[in-house]
C-alpha positions in Angstrom: -2.4 153.8 9.1 0.7 153.4 10.9 1.1 156.3 14.2 4.4 157.1 12.4 3.0 157.7 9.3 0.2 159.9 10.5 3.1 162.0 11.8 4.5 162.4 9.1 1.8 163.6 7.2 1.1 165.8 10.0 4.3 167.8 9.7 3.8 167.9 5.8 0.7 169.2 6.6 2.0 171.7 8.5 4.7 172.8 6.9 2.4 173.6 4.1 0.1 175.9 6.3 3.1 177.5 7.3 4.2 178.2 3.4 0.6 179.5 3.0 0.6 181.9 5.3 4.6 183.2 4.5 3.0 184.4 1.2 -0.1 185.8 2.8 -3.0 183.5 1.3 -3.9 180.2 1.7 -5.5 180.0 -2.1 -2.6 178.9 -4.3 -2.6 181.0 -7.8 -3.3 179.1 -10.5 -3.2 180.4 -14.5 -6.4 179.3 -16.0 -6.0 178.3 -20.1 -5.0 180.4 -22.7 -8.6 180.6 -24.4 -10.4 182.3 -21.1 -8.1 185.3 -21.7 -7.4 187.6 -24.6 -5.5 185.3 -27.0 -4.7 184.3 -30.7 -3.9 181.0 -32.0 -1.6 180.1 -35.1 0.2 176.7 -36.1 -1.5 174.8 -33.3 -0.3 177.2 -30.8 -2.2 179.5 -28.4 -1.1 182.5 -26.6 -3.4 183.8 -24.1 -2.4 187.3 -21.9 -4.3 189.6 -19.3 -3.0 192.4 -17.6 -3.2 192.4 -13.6 -4.4 195.8 -13.8 -5.9 196.1 -10.2 -5.3 196.2 -6.8 -7.3 192.9 -6.8 -5.9 190.9 -9.6 -2.7 191.9 -8.0 -3.4 191.0 -4.6 -4.6 187.5 -5.4 -1.4 186.8 -7.6 1.5 188.2 -5.5 -0.2 189.1 -1.9 -1.1 192.5 -1.2 1.9 193.7 0.2 3.6 193.7 -3.7 1.8 196.5 -4.8 3.1 196.7 -8.5 0.9 198.6 -10.2 1.3 201.9 -7.1 5.4 201.8 -8.5 4.3 201.8 -12.3 4.6 198.1 -13.1 2.1 196.3 -14.5 1.8 192.5 -14.4 0.8 190.7 -17.6 0.0 187.2 -17.2 1.2 184.8 -20.6 0.0 181.4 -21.0 1.7 179.4 -24.1 0.0 176.3 -25.1 1.0 173.9 -27.5 -0.9 171.4 -29.1 1.9 170.8 -32.5 3.6 167.3 -32.5 6.8 169.1 -31.4 8.1 171.1 -28.5 8.1 174.7 -28.6 11.7 176.7 -28.1 10.7 179.6 -25.8 14.8 180.7 -25.2 14.4 183.6 -27.2 10.7 184.9 -26.7 10.5 188.5 -26.8 7.2 190.5 -25.2 6.3 193.8 -25.6 3.6 195.6 -24.2 2.2 197.9 -27.0 -0.1 200.8 -26.3 -2.6 202.2 -28.6 -0.4 205.2 -29.8 2.1 203.0 -31.0 4.7 203.1 -27.3 6.1 199.9 -26.7 7.4 198.8 -23.3 9.9 195.8 -23.0 9.4 192.9 -20.2 11.5 194.0 -17.1 13.6 191.7 -15.4 12.0 190.3 -11.8 15.6 191.3 -10.6 15.4 194.9 -11.5 12.0 195.6 -10.2 13.3 196.2 -6.8 14.9 199.3 -7.9 11.9 200.8 -9.2 10.2 201.4 -5.9 13.5 203.8 -5.0 14.2 201.9 -1.8 17.2 200.2 -2.9 20.3 201.6 -4.6 20.2 199.9 -8.3 24.1 198.7 -8.7 24.6 200.6 -11.8 24.3 204.3 -10.0 27.0 203.7 -7.3 30.7 202.2 -8.1 30.4 200.4 -4.8 28.4 197.7 -3.2 25.4 199.2 -2.4 24.1 199.4 1.5 21.7 196.5 1.7 18.3 197.2 2.3 15.8 194.4 4.4 13.6 192.9 2.1 10.7 193.4 3.8 10.8 197.2 3.3 10.7 196.4 -0.6 7.4 196.0 -1.8 8.8 195.0 -5.1 11.3 192.7 -3.6 8.4 190.0 -2.8 9.4 186.3 -3.2 6.1 185.9 -5.4 7.1 188.1 -8.2 10.4 186.4 -8.8 8.4 182.8 -8.5 5.4 183.6 -10.9 7.9 185.1 -13.4 7.6 183.2 -16.9 11.0 181.4 -17.1 9.7 178.3 -19.2 12.0 177.3 -22.1 10.2 174.6 -23.6 6.7 173.6 -24.2 6.5 169.8 -24.8 4.2 168.7 -27.3 0.6 168.7 -25.6 1.2 170.8 -22.9 1.6 174.1 -21.9 3.4 177.0 -20.2 2.8 180.1 -18.2 3.9 182.9 -15.9 4.3 186.8 -15.5 5.9 189.4 -17.9 6.6 192.5 -16.1 6.4 196.1 -17.6 7.2 199.5 -16.4 3.8 201.3 -17.9 0.5 202.4 -16.8 -2.6 200.8 -18.4 -4.3 202.1 -20.8 -7.4 201.4 -22.9 -6.1 199.5 -26.3 -3.4 197.9 -24.8 -1.5 194.8 -26.9 0.5 192.6 -26.4 3.5 191.2 -29.1 4.7 187.9 -28.6 7.5 187.1 -30.8 10.6 184.4 -30.8 8.6 181.1 -30.5 10.4 178.3 -32.2 9.8 174.7 -33.3 12.4 172.9 -30.8 13.2 170.5 -33.6 13.4 172.4 -36.9 14.1 175.7 -35.8 11.5 177.3 -37.4 10.2 179.9 -36.6 6.1 180.3 -35.5 4.4 183.4 -36.7 4.5 186.1 -34.2 1.4 187.1 -32.1 -0.2 190.1 -31.2 -3.7 191.0 -29.9 -5.2 193.3 -27.8 -5.3 192.5 -24.2 -8.9 193.5 -23.8 
């Protein structure tokens, strides 16, 4: 290898190490397959979900500073696997956390989470621009929370998509996840909804 190439690779390695330290862990977070979690299959589509309902799990995914559970936020990892011949359209996906007594909690937009910590004024409360607060003082303003949110709009044939949905709720035994709005990208036909216990 030429000396110049070694310098380039060394620079890349250094930048990677800095990025890993920036998020507080040198171990990248990698979701598993849908069948590794609580899951349901229908029409060659498998949807799996796992609530990150302990401090150890949230630290694994978001770092130790992003203590979502402390502020009443339950992150749920969702994995959608497509074994169909056509792509799946996820633009209208709806994910709901359903308690054992029938209470429903819709997912909270990641951009709204910092306001739940009570350290950032919510824009709808004030008629004028809020006073900026340093990001490091708000544990729900962690970049990992936004970066790991579920954002996929399409799942190609033979592929999968994953990410977190965030719910303002308290984890309880008997919680279920309800997933609706998946469609065949070619025909537009709705795919049967998914509903299954999280544990």
